[in-house]
C-alpha positions in Angstrom: -132.9 -27.2 -119.8 -131.0 -30.3 -119.1 -130.4 -32.7 -116.2 -127.5 -32.1 -113.8 -125.3 -35.4 -113.0 -124.6 -36.0 -109.3 -122.4 -39.1 -109.9 -121.4 -42.1 -112.1 -121.5 -45.6 -111.4 -118.4 -47.2 -113.2 -118.5 -51.2 -113.9 -114.9 -52.5 -114.1 -114.4 -55.5 -116.6 -112.8 -57.5 -113.7 -112.1 -57.1 -110.2 -108.8 -55.7 -109.5 -106.7 -56.0 -106.2 -107.3 -53.3 -103.4 -103.8 -52.0 -103.5 -103.5 -52.3 -107.1 -106.7 -49.8 -107.3 -105.5 -47.5 -104.5 -102.1 -47.0 -106.3 -103.7 -46.4 -109.9 -107.6 -46.3 -110.4 -108.7 -44.6 -107.4 -106.1 -42.0 -107.6 -106.7 -41.3 -111.0 -110.0 -40.9 -110.7 -109.5 -38.3 -107.5 -107.3 -36.3 -109.7 -110.3 -35.5 -112.2 -111.9 -31.9 -112.0 -115.2 -32.1 -109.7 -114.8 -35.1 -108.1 -115.5 -34.7 -104.5 -115.2 -38.8 -103.5 -114.3 -41.7 -104.8 -115.3 -45.0 -102.9 -114.5 -48.4 -103.9 -117.2 -51.0 -103.7 -115.7 -54.2 -102.7 -116.5 -57.5 -104.8 -119.0 -59.9 -103.0 -121.3 -62.8 -104.2 -124.3 -60.4 -104.1 -122.9 -57.9 -106.3 -125.6 -59.1 -109.2 -125.7 -56.0 -111.2 -121.9 -56.0 -111.7 -121.9 -59.4 -112.9 -124.9 -58.6 -115.3 -123.0 -55.6 -116.6 -119.9 -57.5 -117.2 -122.0 -60.5 -119.2 -123.6 -57.9 -121.1 -120.2 -56.1 -122.2 -119.0 -59.6 -123.0 -122.1 -60.6 -125.1 -122.0 -57.2 -127.1 -118.6 -57.5 -127.8 -118.9 -61.0 -129.4 -121.8 -59.7 -131.7 -119.8 -57.3 -132.9 -117.0 -59.3 -133.4 -119.5 -61.7 -135.3 -120.7 -58.7 -137.4 -117.5 -57.8 -138.1 -115.3 -60.7 -138.5 -117.7 -63.8 -138.7 -116.8 -64.7 -135.4 -116.9 -63.8 -132.0 -114.3 -61.8 -130.4 -114.5 -62.9 -126.7 -116.0 -66.2 -125.4 -119.7 -66.0 -124.2 -120.2 -65.6 -120.5 -120.6 -68.5 -118.1 -124.2 -69.5 -117.9 -124.6 -68.5 -121.3 -125.4 -70.9 -124.6 -122.8 -70.9 -127.2 -124.1 -71.1 -130.7 -122.0 -73.4 -133.0 
């Protein structure tokens, strides 16, 4: 028997304005079949997990670019060391 999913956490690549989110992103998610509720998470200095997820994504993209093209596709996240 497989596990059942109760919710999903989606991390945005970058913060977006509340009015832009309401017009597009939130309404689009609400239209998905089976969605009972959509609640935005306001950006705050304490949102460490969001920052870590974005930094991880940037590192993955840079590494893939290095493997595929011989150079990173995106810049290294702030605080990270860039190899020369």
